[in-house]
C-alpha positions as CSV (number, residue, x, y, z in Angstrom):
1,M,-58.9,24.4,-58.0
2,K,-60.0,23.3,-54.6
3,R,-57.4,23.2,-52.0
4,F,-57.4,21.1,-48.7
5,K,-55.7,21.3,-45.5
6,S,-53.3,18.2,-44.8
7,K,-55.7,17.1,-42.1
8,K,-58.8,17.0,-44.4
9,L,-56.6,15.5,-47.3
10,A,-55.3,12.6,-44.9
11,Y,-59.1,11.7,-44.0
12,L,-60.5,11.8,-47.7
13,V,-57.3,9.3,-48.8
14,A,-58.4,7.2,-45.7
15,L,-61.7,7.2,-46.6
16,A,-61.2,6.0,-50.4
17,L,-58.8,3.2,-49.2
18,T,-61.5,1.7,-46.9
19,S,-64.1,2.0,-49.4
20,L,-62.0,0.2,-52.1
21,L,-60.9,-2.5,-49.1
22,M,-64.8,-3.5,-48.0
23,G,-66.2,-3.6,-51.9
24,C,-69.8,-2.7,-52.8
25,D,-72.5,-4.8,-54.8
26,G,-74.8,-1.8,-55.0
27,D,-77.7,-3.3,-53.2
28,D,-76.8,-4.1,-49.7
29,G,-73.3,-3.4,-48.7
30,A,-72.4,-7.1,-48.9
31,A,-68.5,-7.9,-49.1
32,G,-67.0,-8.9,-52.7
33,A,-65.8,-12.1,-53.2
34,D,-62.0,-12.8,-52.5
35,G,-59.9,-13.1,-55.8
36,V,-58.0,-16.2,-56.7
37,D,-54.6,-17.1,-55.2
38,G,-51.6,-16.3,-57.8
39,V,-48.9,-19.4,-58.6
40,D,-45.9,-19.5,-55.8
41,G,-42.8,-18.1,-57.1
42,Q,-39.6,-20.2,-57.6
43,P,-37.4,-20.2,-54.1
44,G,-34.5,-18.2,-54.3
45,D,-30.9,-19.9,-53.7
46,S,-29.8,-20.1,-50.1
47,W,-27.4,-17.4,-48.6
48,T,-24.1,-18.8,-47.4
49,L,-21.1,-17.1,-45.6
50,P,-18.5,-15.6,-48.5
51,V,-15.1,-17.6,-48.3
52,V,-11.6,-16.5,-48.6
53,T,-8.2,-17.6,-48.4
54,S,-6.2,-15.1,-46.5
55,S,-6.6,-12.6,-43.7
56,T,-5.2,-9.9,-41.9
57,E,-6.9,-10.5,-38.7
58,T,-7.7,-14.3,-37.9
59,N,-10.6,-15.4,-35.6
60,V,-11.3,-18.7,-34.3
61,K,-14.4,-20.3,-32.7
62,V,-13.9,-23.4,-31.0
63,I,-16.6,-25.8,-31.3
64,N,-15.0,-28.6,-29.3
65,Y,-12.1,-30.7,-28.1
66,I,-11.3,-33.6,-27.0
67,L,-8.2,-35.4,-25.0
68,G,-7.8,-38.9,-25.6
69,E,-5.4,-41.1,-24.3
70,G,-2.2,-39.4,-25.6
71,S,-3.8,-37.4,-28.0
72,I,-5.8,-34.3,-28.3
73,N,-8.5,-33.2,-30.9
74,Y,-9.8,-29.5,-31.6
75,E,-12.7,-28.7,-33.9
76,F,-12.7,-25.3,-34.5
77,E,-14.1,-22.5,-37.1
78,V,-11.9,-19.4,-38.6
79,T,-13.2,-16.3,-39.9
80,N,-11.3,-13.4,-40.8
81,E,-11.5,-9.5,-39.8
82,N,-14.9,-9.4,-42.3
83,G,-16.6,-12.5,-40.7
84,E,-15.9,-14.3,-43.7
85,L,-15.0,-17.9,-44.0
86,V,-11.3,-18.4,-44.4
87,N,-10.1,-21.7,-46.3
88,G,-6.6,-22.9,-46.8
89,L,-5.2,-22.9,-43.3
90,I,-1.9,-24.9,-42.9
91,D,-0.8,-24.2,-39.4
92,A,-2.0,-24.9,-35.9
93,E,-0.7,-25.5,-32.2
94,G,-2.2,-26.7,-29.2
95,K,-0.6,-26.8,-25.4
96,V,-2.0,-28.2,-22.8
97,A,-1.0,-27.8,-18.9
98,A,-1.9,-30.4,-16.8
99,L,-2.9,-29.6,-13.1
100,T,-1.0,-32.0,-11.0
101,E,-0.4,-32.2,-7.4
102,K,2.2,-29.9,-7.7
103,G,0.3,-27.1,-9.9
104,F,0.0,-26.7,-13.5
105,I,3.1,-28.4,-15.9
106,N,3.3,-28.3,-19.4
107,N,6.3,-30.5,-20.3
108,R,8.3,-29.9,-23.2
109,D,9.8,-33.0,-25.2
110,E,13.6,-33.1,-25.0
111,S,16.1,-35.3,-26.7
112,A,17.5,-38.4,-25.5
113,I,20.5,-37.9,-22.8
114,D,23.0,-40.5,-23.2
115,G,20.5,-42.9,-25.4
116,V,17.7,-42.9,-22.7
117,E,15.0,-41.2,-24.1
118,D,13.1,-38.6,-22.6
119,N,10.4,-40.3,-19.7
120,V,8.9,-37.3,-18.6
121,S,5.2,-36.6,-20.2
122,I,3.1,-34.2,-18.4
123,G,0.9,-32.0,-20.0
124,G,2.3,-31.3,-23.7
125,A,2.6,-28.9,-26.4
126,V,2.2,-30.1,-30.0
127,S,2.3,-28.3,-33.9
128,M,2.3,-29.1,-37.2
129,S,6.1,-30.1,-36.7
130,T,4.8,-32.8,-34.3
131,E,5.0,-36.3,-35.7
132,G,1.7,-37.4,-36.5
133,A,-0.3,-34.1,-36.4
134,V,-2.9,-33.5,-38.7
135,L,-5.0,-30.9,-39.9
136,T,-8.1,-32.0,-41.5
137,P,-10.7,-29.5,-43.5
138,L,-14.0,-30.4,-42.8
139,G,-15.7,-27.8,-44.7
140,D,-15.4,-24.1,-45.7
141,G,-13.3,-22.6,-43.0
142,H,-14.2,-25.8,-40.7
143,Y,-11.2,-28.0,-39.3
144,Q,-10.1,-30.7,-37.2
145,F,-6.3,-30.6,-35.8
146,D,-5.3,-34.0,-34.4
147,A,-1.9,-34.6,-32.7
148,P,-0.2,-36.8,-30.3
149,M,0.3,-35.6,-27.1
150,L,1.7,-38.5,-24.4
151,G,1.2,-36.1,-21.2
152,V,-2.7,-36.4,-21.2
153,N,-5.5,-38.9,-20.8
154,T,-9.4,-38.5,-20.7
155,G,-9.0,-37.6,-17.2
156,T,-6.6,-34.9,-17.7
157,E,-7.7,-31.4,-16.0
158,G,-5.8,-28.5,-16.7
159,I,-5.3,-25.3,-19.2
160,V,-6.3,-26.0,-22.7
161,W,-5.0,-23.9,-25.4
162,L,-5.2,-23.2,-29.0
163,R,-3.7,-21.1,-32.0
164,V,-3.5,-21.0,-35.5
165,G,-2.2,-19.3,-38.6
166,G,0.7,-17.6,-39.0
167,N,2.5,-19.4,-41.8
168,N,3.6,-17.1,-44.1
169,E,2.8,-19.3,-47.2
170,S,-0.6,-19.1,-46.4
171,G,-1.2,-15.3,-46.1
172,I,-3.6,-16.3,-43.0
173,A,-2.5,-14.3,-39.7
174,R,-1.8,-15.6,-36.7
175,S,-4.8,-15.7,-34.5
176,N,-4.6,-14.8,-30.9
177,E,-3.7,-17.5,-28.3
178,L,-6.8,-18.7,-26.9
179,V,-7.6,-20.5,-23.7
180,V,-9.9,-22.9,-24.9
181,N,-10.8,-24.4,-21.1
182,K,-9.4,-24.1,-17.5
183,P,-10.3,-25.7,-14.2
184,E,-11.7,-23.4,-12.0
185,G,-10.7,-22.7,-8.6
186,A,-6.9,-23.8,-9.2
187,F,-5.3,-20.0,-9.5
188,S,-3.9,-18.2,-6.8
189,T,-4.1,-14.6,-8.5
190,T,-6.5,-13.1,-11.3
191,T,-5.8,-11.3,-14.5
192,E,-7.7,-8.4,-12.7
193,A,-5.1,-8.2,-10.2
194,C,-2.5,-8.3,-12.4
195,Y,-4.2,-6.1,-14.5
196,A,-4.7,-3.5,-11.7
197,C,-1.1,-2.2,-12.5
198,H,-0.5,-3.3,-16.3
199,V,-4.0,-2.3,-17.3
200,D,-3.3,-4.0,-20.9
201,Y,-0.2,-6.1,-20.9
202,S,-0.6,-7.0,-24.7
203,E,0.1,-3.4,-25.5
204,S,3.2,-2.9,-23.4
205,P,6.8,-3.4,-24.7
206,N,7.5,-6.1,-22.2
207,K,8.7,-9.4,-23.1
208,H,5.8,-11.8,-24.9
209,A,3.0,-9.0,-25.0
210,S,2.2,-10.7,-28.3
211,Y,1.4,-13.7,-26.1
212,V,-1.3,-12.6,-24.0
213,A,-4.7,-14.5,-24.4
214,Q,-8.4,-14.6,-24.9
215,G,-11.1,-16.9,-23.4
216,M,-14.1,-18.2,-25.8
217,D,-15.9,-15.2,-25.2
218,G,-13.3,-12.6,-26.3
219,E,-12.0,-11.6,-22.3
220,V,-8.6,-11.2,-21.5
221,T,-7.2,-14.7,-19.6
222,F,-3.5,-13.2,-19.1
223,V,-2.9,-15.4,-16.0
224,E,-4.2,-18.4,-17.8
225,G,-2.3,-17.6,-20.6
226,C,0.9,-17.0,-19.1
227,L,0.8,-20.6,-16.8
228,T,0.7,-22.3,-19.9
229,C,4.4,-21.7,-20.4
230,H,5.2,-20.4,-16.9
231,G,3.7,-23.3,-15.1
232,S,4.0,-24.0,-11.3
233,V,7.1,-26.1,-11.6
234,S,10.3,-24.8,-13.2
235,R,11.6,-26.3,-16.1
236,D,15.1,-26.5,-14.1
237,M,13.3,-29.5,-12.0
238,V,15.0,-32.6,-13.2
239,N,14.7,-36.3,-12.4
240,E,17.7,-38.8,-11.7
241,E,18.3,-39.2,-15.6
242,G,18.5,-35.3,-16.4
243,F,15.0,-35.0,-17.7
244,S,12.6,-31.8,-16.8
245,T,9.8,-32.5,-14.3
246,G,8.8,-29.1,-14.6
247,S,7.0,-27.2,-17.1
248,Y,7.9,-25.6,-20.3
249,A,9.8,-22.2,-19.0
250,S,12.4,-21.8,-16.3
251,N,10.5,-18.9,-14.6
252,T,7.3,-19.9,-13.0
253,L,4.5,-17.3,-13.1
254,S,4.7,-17.0,-9.2
255,K,8.4,-16.5,-9.4
256,I,7.9,-13.8,-12.0
257,G,5.8,-12.2,-9.6
258,H,7.6,-13.0,-5.9
259,I,11.3,-12.3,-7.4
260,N,10.8,-10.1,-10.7
261,H,8.6,-8.0,-9.3
262,Q,10.6,-7.0,-6.5
263,E,11.9,-3.8,-8.2
264,F,8.7,-3.2,-9.6
265,E,8.2,0.1,-8.8
266,T,8.7,2.9,-6.3
267,G,6.8,2.1,-3.1
268,F,5.7,-1.3,-4.2
269,S,6.5,-4.2,-1.7
270,V,5.8,-7.5,-2.9
271,M,5.1,-8.6,0.9
272,N,1.8,-7.0,0.7
273,C,0.6,-10.2,-0.9
274,S,-2.7,-9.0,-0.9
275,S,-1.9,-6.6,-4.1
276,C,-1.9,-9.8,-6.3
277,H,-3.5,-12.8,-4.3
278,T,-7.0,-10.8,-4.0
279,E,-7.9,-14.5,-2.3
280,P,-6.0,-17.2,0.0
281,T,-3.6,-18.9,-2.0
282,I,-3.9,-22.3,-3.1
283,N,-0.9,-23.8,-1.2
284,I,0.3,-23.1,1.8
285,S,3.5,-25.7,2.0
286,V,6.7,-23.8,2.0
287,A,7.9,-26.6,-0.2
288,G,5.1,-26.2,-2.6
289,P,4.9,-24.2,-5.6
290,G,5.2,-20.5,-5.1
291,C,6.8,-20.6,-1.6
292,I,10.1,-22.0,-2.6
293,D,10.7,-19.1,-5.1
294,C,11.9,-17.5,-1.9
295,H,12.1,-20.2,1.0
296,D,14.8,-22.6,-0.4
297,T,13.9,-26.0,0.6
298,G,17.0,-27.6,-1.9
299,D,15.1,-26.5,-5.3
300,I,12.8,-29.4,-4.9
301,A,9.1,-28.8,-5.8
302,G,6.7,-30.2,-3.1
303,D,3.1,-30.8,-3.5
304,I,0.3,-28.4,-2.8
305,V,-1.1,-28.6,0.4
306,P,-4.2,-26.9,0.6
307,G,-5.1,-23.7,2.9
308,N,-8.2,-24.8,4.0
309,G,-9.1,-21.6,5.7
310,A,-5.3,-20.5,6.3
311,D,-4.2,-17.2,5.0
312,L,-0.4,-16.8,4.7
313,R,-1.1,-13.3,3.1
314,T,-1.7,-11.8,6.5
315,L,1.5,-14.0,7.8
316,H,3.5,-12.2,5.4
317,E,2.2,-8.4,5.7
318,A,2.3,-9.1,9.4
319,K,6.1,-9.3,9.2
320,S,7.0,-6.5,7.1
321,A,5.2,-2.9,7.7
322,I,2.5,-3.7,5.6
323,T,0.2,-4.6,8.4
324,S,0.8,-1.4,10.7
325,N,1.1,0.6,7.6
326,K,-2.3,-0.2,6.8
327,A,-3.4,0.0,10.2
328,L,-2.3,3.7,10.6
329,T,-4.0,4.5,7.4
330,D,-7.0,3.0,8.5
331,T,-7.3,4.1,12.6
332,Y,-6.3,7.8,12.4
333,K,-7.4,11.1,10.9
334,V,-6.8,14.4,10.6
335,T,-8.8,17.9,11.2
336,G,-7.8,21.2,11.6
337,T,-9.9,24.2,12.2
338,A,-9.8,27.0,9.5
339,P,-7.0,29.6,9.8
340,A,-8.5,32.0,12.1
341,W,-7.1,36.0,12.8
342,F,-5.9,36.3,16.8
343,S,-4.9,39.7,17.5
344,D,-2.3,40.1,20.5
345,S,-2.6,44.1,20.2
346,G,-3.4,46.8,18.1
347,D,0.4,46.2,16.2
348,A,0.5,42.6,15.5
349,G,-1.8,39.4,15.4
350,Q,-1.5,35.6,13.9
351,W,-3.1,33.6,11.5
352,C,-3.9,30.1,13.6
353,T,-5.0,26.5,12.9
354,T,-5.8,23.8,15.6
355,L,-4.9,20.3,14.4
356,S,-6.4,17.0,16.1
357,L,-5.7,13.8,15.9
358,F,-8.4,11.2,16.2
359,E,-8.4,7.4,16.6
360,I,-11.5,5.7,14.6
361,D,-12.8,2.6,16.2
362,A,-13.3,0.2,13.6
363,A,-16.2,-1.8,14.6
364,T,-18.3,1.4,15.6
365,G,-16.8,4.4,13.7
366,A,-16.4,6.1,16.7
367,E,-13.6,8.7,17.0
368,T,-11.7,9.3,19.9
369,L,-9.3,12.5,20.4
370,V,-5.5,11.3,21.0
371,N,-3.3,13.1,22.8
372,I,-0.6,13.9,20.4
373,H,2.0,15.5,22.7
374,D,2.1,12.4,24.8
375,W,2.7,10.3,21.4
376,L,5.4,12.6,20.0
377,D,9.1,11.9,20.4
378,E,10.7,14.1,17.2
379,S,14.1,12.7,18.0
380,Q,13.3,8.9,17.5
381,T,15.6,7.2,15.0
382,T,13.9,3.8,15.9
383,H,10.4,2.8,16.6
384,N,9.1,3.5,20.0
385,P,6.0,2.2,20.7
386,D,4.9,4.4,23.6
387,K,5.8,7.7,21.3
388,P,5.1,6.5,17.5
389,I,4.7,10.0,16.3
390,N,8.2,11.7,15.4
391,Y,6.5,14.7,13.7
392,V,3.3,17.2,13.5
393,G,3.3,20.1,11.5
394,S,1.3,22.2,8.9
395,Y,1.9,24.7,6.2
396,F,0.0,28.0,5.6
397,H,-1.5,28.5,1.6
398,G,-3.2,30.3,-0.4
399,V,-6.1,29.1,-2.1
400,Y,-7.7,30.7,-5.0
401,N,-10.9,28.9,-7.3
402,N,-10.5,25.8,-5.2
403,S,-6.9,25.6,-6.1
404,V,-3.6,25.8,-3.9
405,V,-1.7,28.8,-5.6
406,G,1.1,29.1,-3.2
407,R,2.4,28.4,0.5
408,I,2.5,31.9,2.5
409,A,4.5,30.0,5.2
410,D,5.7,27.2,6.5
411,S,7.3,28.5,9.8
412,Y,5.1,29.0,13.0
413,E,4.9,29.4,16.6
414,Y,2.8,26.5,18.6
415,S,1.5,25.4,21.8
416,Y,-0.7,22.0,22.6
417,D,-3.4,22.2,24.7
418,A,-4.5,20.2,27.9
419,E,-6.1,17.2,25.6
420,G,-2.7,17.3,23.3
421,R,-4.3,19.2,20.3
422,K,-1.6,21.4,18.4
423,T,-2.1,24.9,17.7
424,M,0.2,26.8,15.2
425,C,0.1,30.4,14.5
426,Y,1.6,32.1,11.9
427,A,3.1,35.8,13.1
428,V,2.0,38.8,11.0
429,S,1.8,42.6,11.0
430,V,-1.6,44.3,12.1
431,N,-2.4,44.6,8.2
432,K,-2.1,40.5,8.2
433,V,1.4,40.6,6.4
434,V,3.9,37.9,7.4
435,V,6.5,39.2,9.4
436,A,9.7,40.0,7.7
437,G,12.4,37.4,7.3
438,S,9.5,34.4,6.7
439,T,8.3,33.5,3.1
440,P,6.6,36.0,1.2
441,D,3.8,37.9,2.6
442,L,0.1,38.1,2.2
443,S,0.0,40.9,-0.6
444,A,1.0,38.5,-2.7
445,W,-2.1,36.8,-2.4
446,A,-4.5,39.7,-1.8
447,D,-7.6,38.0,-2.8
448,A,-6.8,34.3,-2.1
449,G,-8.2,32.6,0.7
450,L,-6.4,30.9,3.6
451,M,-6.1,27.0,4.3
452,A,-3.4,25.1,6.4
453,S,-2.2,21.8,5.0
454,L,-1.7,19.1,8.1
455,R,0.6,16.2,8.5
456,V,0.8,13.7,11.4
457,S,3.5,10.8,10.7
458,F,3.9,7.7,12.5
459,T,7.2,5.5,12.8
460,A,6.5,1.7,11.5
461,T,7.1,-1.4,13.5
462,D,10.5,-1.4,11.9
463,Y,11.6,1.9,11.6
464,M,15.4,2.4,11.6
465,G,15.3,5.8,10.2
466,D,14.4,5.5,6.4
467,E,11.6,7.8,5.2
468,A,9.6,4.7,3.6
469,D,9.3,3.5,7.3
470,V,7.1,6.7,8.3
471,V,3.3,7.2,7.4
472,T,2.0,10.5,7.6
473,I,-1.7,11.4,8.0
474,H,-2.6,14.3,5.8
475,G,-5.6,16.7,6.2
476,Y,-6.4,20.1,5.1
477,T,-8.5,22.8,6.8
478,D,-11.1,24.8,5.5
479,V,-10.9,28.2,3.8
480,T,-11.0,31.2,5.5
481,S,-11.8,34.5,3.5
482,Q,-9.4,37.4,4.2
483,A,-11.8,39.9,3.3
484,D,-15.0,39.0,5.9
485,G,-13.7,35.6,7.7
486,S,-16.1,33.2,6.3
487,V,-15.3,29.9,5.7
488,T,-15.7,27.8,3.0
489,D,-14.9,24.1,2.1
490,Y,-11.2,23.6,0.7
491,D,-12.6,21.2,-2.3
492,R,-9.8,21.1,-4.8
493,R,-10.4,19.4,-8.1
494,H,-8.8,15.9,-7.8
495,S,-9.5,13.7,-10.8
496,V,-8.0,10.4,-9.4
497,G,-9.4,7.4,-7.3
498,S,-8.6,7.3,-3.9
499,E,-7.0,4.0,-4.0
500,S,-5.2,5.0,-7.5
501,C,-1.5,5.1,-6.4
502,T,-1.8,2.6,-3.7
503,T,-2.8,0.2,-5.9
504,C,0.8,-0.2,-7.1
505,H,2.6,1.7,-4.8
506,N,1.6,-0.5,-2.0
507,S,3.9,-0.5,0.5
508,L,1.6,2.5,2.1
509,G,4.9,4.1,3.5
510,N,6.1,7.4,2.7
511,F,7.8,8.3,-0.2
512,H,9.3,11.9,0.1
513,K,9.2,14.7,2.8
514,N,5.9,13.6,4.8
515,G,4.2,12.9,1.6
516,N,2.7,9.7,0.4
517,F,0.7,7.6,-1.9
518,A,-2.6,7.4,0.2
519,D,-5.7,9.1,-0.9
520,G,-4.8,9.4,-4.8
521,G,-1.4,11.6,-3.5
522,L,-3.6,14.0,-2.1
523,G,-1.2,15.1,0.5
524,C,1.5,16.0,-2.2
525,V,-0.4,18.6,-3.1
526,A,0.7,20.7,0.2
527,C,4.1,21.1,-2.1
528,H,3.3,20.4,-5.8
529,N,0.7,22.8,-6.4
530,N,-0.1,25.8,-8.9
531,G,1.9,28.3,-7.5
532,Q,4.8,26.2,-4.9
533,D,7.0,26.5,-7.9
534,R,8.8,23.2,-7.5
535,K,11.7,22.1,-9.7
536,A,10.2,18.7,-9.5
537,G,13.4,16.9,-10.3
538,Y,12.8,19.3,-13.7
539,S,10.2,17.0,-14.8
540,S,6.7,19.3,-15.0
541,P,5.3,21.7,-12.6
542,G,2.1,21.5,-10.0
543,F,0.9,18.1,-9.3
544,G,-0.7,16.4,-12.3
545,P,1.6,17.2,-14.8
546,M,4.3,16.1,-12.5
547,V,2.9,12.9,-11.8
548,H,2.5,12.3,-15.8
549,S,6.2,13.1,-16.1
550,M,7.4,10.9,-13.4
551,H,5.6,8.1,-14.8
552,W,5.7,8.7,-18.7
553,G,7.7,12.0,-19.5
554,V,11.5,13.1,-19.0
555,G,10.8,12.9,-15.0
556,S,11.0,8.9,-15.7
557,I,14.4,8.8,-17.1
558,S,17.4,8.9,-14.6
559,L,21.0,8.1,-15.0
560,D,22.7,4.9,-14.0
561,A,26.4,4.4,-12.8
562,D,28.0,4.9,-16.4
563,N,26.1,7.9,-16.8
564,E,23.8,6.7,-19.4
565,E,20.0,7.2,-19.1
566,V,17.7,4.6,-17.9
567,S,14.1,4.7,-18.1
568,N,12.1,4.2,-15.0
569,A,8.9,5.0,-17.1
570,A,5.8,3.3,-16.2
571,S,5.1,2.1,-19.7
572,V,7.2,-0.6,-18.7
573,I,4.4,-1.5,-16.7
574,A,1.6,-0.1,-18.8
575,P,1.4,1.4,-22.3
576,Q,1.4,5.7,-21.8
577,T,-2.1,5.6,-22.6
578,S,-3.2,3.7,-19.6
579,C,-4.8,6.7,-18.2
580,V,-7.3,4.6,-16.1
581,A,-4.8,3.2,-13.9
582,C,-4.9,6.5,-12.0
583,H,-8.1,8.1,-13.7
584,D,-10.3,5.2,-12.5
585,N,-13.6,7.6,-12.8
586,G,-13.9,7.8,-16.6
587,V,-12.5,10.1,-19.5
588,V,-11.0,13.1,-17.9
589,D,-13.5,16.3,-18.5
590,L,-11.2,18.7,-20.4
591,N,-13.9,21.7,-19.8
592,A,-13.6,21.0,-16.2
593,V,-9.9,21.7,-15.4
594,P,-9.4,25.0,-14.0
595,N,-8.5,27.5,-16.5
596,Q,-5.4,28.7,-14.2
597,F,-1.6,29.1,-14.9
598,I,0.9,26.7,-13.1
599,K,4.1,28.3,-12.0
600,A,6.4,26.3,-14.4
601,R,10.2,26.6,-13.0
602,A,10.2,22.8,-13.5
603,Y,11.0,23.2,-17.3
604,G,14.2,24.9,-16.1
605,V,13.6,28.6,-16.5
606,D,12.6,31.0,-13.6
607,D,9.6,33.2,-13.2
608,K,7.6,31.2,-16.1
609,M,4.6,30.0,-15.9
610,A,2.4,27.3,-17.9
611,S,-1.3,26.9,-19.1
612,P,-2.9,23.5,-17.2
613,I,-3.8,21.5,-20.2
614,T,-0.7,22.2,-21.9
615,A,1.3,21.5,-19.1
616,N,-0.5,18.0,-18.4
617,C,-0.2,17.0,-21.9
618,Y,3.2,18.3,-22.9
619,A,4.4,16.0,-19.5
620,C,4.2,13.2,-21.5
621,H,3.8,14.2,-24.9
622,T,7.5,15.7,-25.1
623,E,7.9,16.1,-28.8
624,S,8.7,19.3,-30.3
625,S,6.0,18.8,-32.9
626,A,3.4,18.2,-30.3
627,L,4.1,21.5,-28.1
628,N,4.3,23.2,-31.3
629,H,0.5,22.2,-31.7
630,M,-0.4,23.0,-28.3
631,V,1.4,26.7,-28.6
632,Q,-0.6,27.2,-32.2
633,N,-3.8,26.8,-30.4
634,G,-3.4,29.1,-27.3
635,G,-1.3,26.8,-24.7
636,T,2.2,28.0,-23.0
637,T,5.0,26.9,-21.2
638,T,6.7,30.1,-21.0
639,E,4.1,32.8,-19.7
640,D,5.7,35.7,-17.9
641,V,4.7,35.6,-14.3
642,P,3.5,39.1,-13.5
643,A,4.7,41.0,-10.2
644,T,1.2,40.6,-8.5
645,E,-2.2,38.2,-9.0
646,W,-0.8,36.1,-11.7
647,Y,-3.3,33.2,-10.1
648,K,-6.5,35.6,-11.3
649,L,-5.1,35.3,-15.1
650,N,-6.8,33.3,-17.4
651,A,-5.1,31.0,-20.3
652,S,-6.2,31.2,-24.1
653,E,-5.6,27.3,-24.7
654,A,-8.5,25.9,-26.7
655,C,-7.8,22.2,-26.4
656,A,-10.8,21.1,-25.2
657,T,-12.3,22.4,-28.9
658,C,-11.3,19.5,-30.4
659,H,-10.0,17.4,-27.6
660,A,-12.5,16.9,-25.2
661,E,-14.8,13.8,-25.0
662,G,-16.9,13.4,-27.8
663,R,-15.1,15.7,-30.1
664,S,-13.9,14.9,-33.1
665,S,-10.4,14.0,-31.5
666,G,-11.6,13.6,-28.2
667,I,-9.2,12.2,-25.5
668,E,-11.2,8.9,-25.3
669,K,-10.3,8.1,-28.6
670,Y,-6.3,8.0,-28.1
671,H,-6.4,6.9,-24.4
672,N,-7.4,4.4,-22.3
673,F,-9.9,5.3,-19.4
674,T,-11.5,2.1,-19.3
675,R,-10.5,-1.5,-18.2
C-alpha cells in the first residue's frame, strides 16, 4: 500500500475537489451546466420566549411611563431569573417624589381630621390597594399599571419609582426598587459619595437595606431611592389643619446625613462637608432643606435658594478644624537621614538621625526648610499660632525583609542645628548595643537593618488639649545595614490606598498617641508592626490584623455602662466583606504577603507569634471552626517566640494554594474588592 504524507494527501484531496467543482466535457474544458434548483422547504415555526407564572428573581424592563393630570401610567415587561416572560402578575406599586421649590416631596395620603379631608397632594404613592388602580396584562409578560395620583400633573418633575411582585399568592418574587426617572442636577450628594464608606448598603444589616434602588441600566441609585420616601421636607411639617406638607418619612435624607451621622465613626466629622457633598450644595438658605437640620428656624421649611457659585462647604469646614487640619497635611513634609553610626571614642557611640520639616508651596511645589525649634512649644495646652508644634520625636527600629520587626529604642539624646533641624541619637556601647536601662539591645536584631520613624505634631486652631485636635506629620528614614553601613529604601508592603482611611475617618486629626489616619494609617506602623507585640486592646497583632479586628472582629466590641457588649463593628456601616473600602487597588495578592511571623500578645498570651495570613483572616473569621481550618493548613496563632532571630523564621501556612486570586476558593469569590 502506498502511504502519503499529510501535506501531499491534503494536496491530492484539494485537487480532486477542484476537478469536481469545475466539471469537464472532455473536449475543451468548458464548465458544465448548472443543475435545476430544488423546491423550497416549508417555513418553520417562529420562536418565542418561554412563558412562566412564577419567579425567584423578578426583572422589570420599563417601556414607558406617563404622568397625567392626577394620574400615573406605567408600561413594562416582566421576566424571571432565566429571562422567561412572566404571566400572572397581580401586584405593582409606584411612587413619585415631586421636585418642588423646597426640594423633593412624596406626600402620603392621610385620614380626615375633624371631618376635614386631607388637602395636601404633592407627588404620591400608589399600589393595588389604591382606589382606581388597575393592572392590565397586554400580552405575555407585558403589563400596564394605571392609578390615580392627585399630586402629579403633566408638568411634574421628580423621582419616578416602581416595584412589582411580592404577593405570596402569585408566586412571583418582589422586584428590586426601580428609579424609572430622575431630574438631573437636583441632588446635593451622590450614590458614589455614600458608597465610599457604605460600599454596598443593600448587604448591610441596617434598616431598609432591602430598599436600595436600581436605575434603568441596573446601576445603583442609592440617593434617589432613599429620597423617594426620605425627601427634602419632613413629614412632621404640617399646615394649619394638621396635615403634613412634607414627604413620606419624618427623617429627611439630609437629617440622616447631618444628625444621624454625627456618631458615624471614630474620627468622622459631619463638618467635613466635602465627604458627602462632593459638589456645592443645591441650597444655601439657612431656612431651606438641609440647613434646618442643624439651624433652628422654627421648624418651618423654607424654599431652596440656589448657590450660584457660593460654596457653604468651605464655610463649615473653616469653622471646624477640618480646613486647618487639611492644610497641615497638605503643606508639610517630614524627612530624616538614614541612621548613621557616630563613635564618640573608642568605647562608645551613637546611632543618629536628623529630622527636617519642609513647607511645600501649593502652587510651585517648592520646599522650604522650617525651623522646628522656633515653632516648638511642648508645654502648650491651647493652640499657639506662633509656636504651633507641640511634639517632635522618633523611634529607632529594626527592619527585616521590609517589615518592621520591633522598636529598638524610643529614648534618645537630641540637639538642634542653627536652621532648626533636630538630630536624635540613641546611645550605644562600642559593639553598638543600646546602653543598659534602655529598651532591648541590638543583639536581638543582629541581621536587621536600622530605621527611624519620625513625627512632628501640630496643634489645630481649636486645640484645647485633646489628641483629636492634633495633627501629626509622619515619616520614615531609609534603612541602614549594620554590617556595612549601606543604605536602602524603606519600602514596607502597604496594601491600602493613601486615602483609604481618611475617606471615612475624615476629621484628619490624631487618633491615638500621635498616630492618625493619613496615608492609609502608615504612621501607625511605627507602633503596630510585626515585632512591637502590642496588646492592641486584645484585638489582633501587628497592623493589618489589628485593623481588620477593630473594624469587623473582637476589637470592634466594647462594653456599655451596664457592662453589656456593644458592637462598634464597621459591618454596621458596610458589609464584612467590603474589603474594597480599604484595599482599593484590587484583590490582595496572598502570594505577596511576606512569610514572616507576627508577635501575638494581642491574643492574650505572652511570647507567642502568629503566621501572617492566619492572623489577618482570624481577625474577622473568629469562629473556632475557621481557626481549626487555618491551623490544619499550616497556620498558627500560638507559635513560641524563640530567644533570638524569631523574625527570620518562615511560617508553613498553605492558604494561597486554595485562596489566592483565581484559585478554586479565591478570596475574590467571597470578598468584595471592586466598587
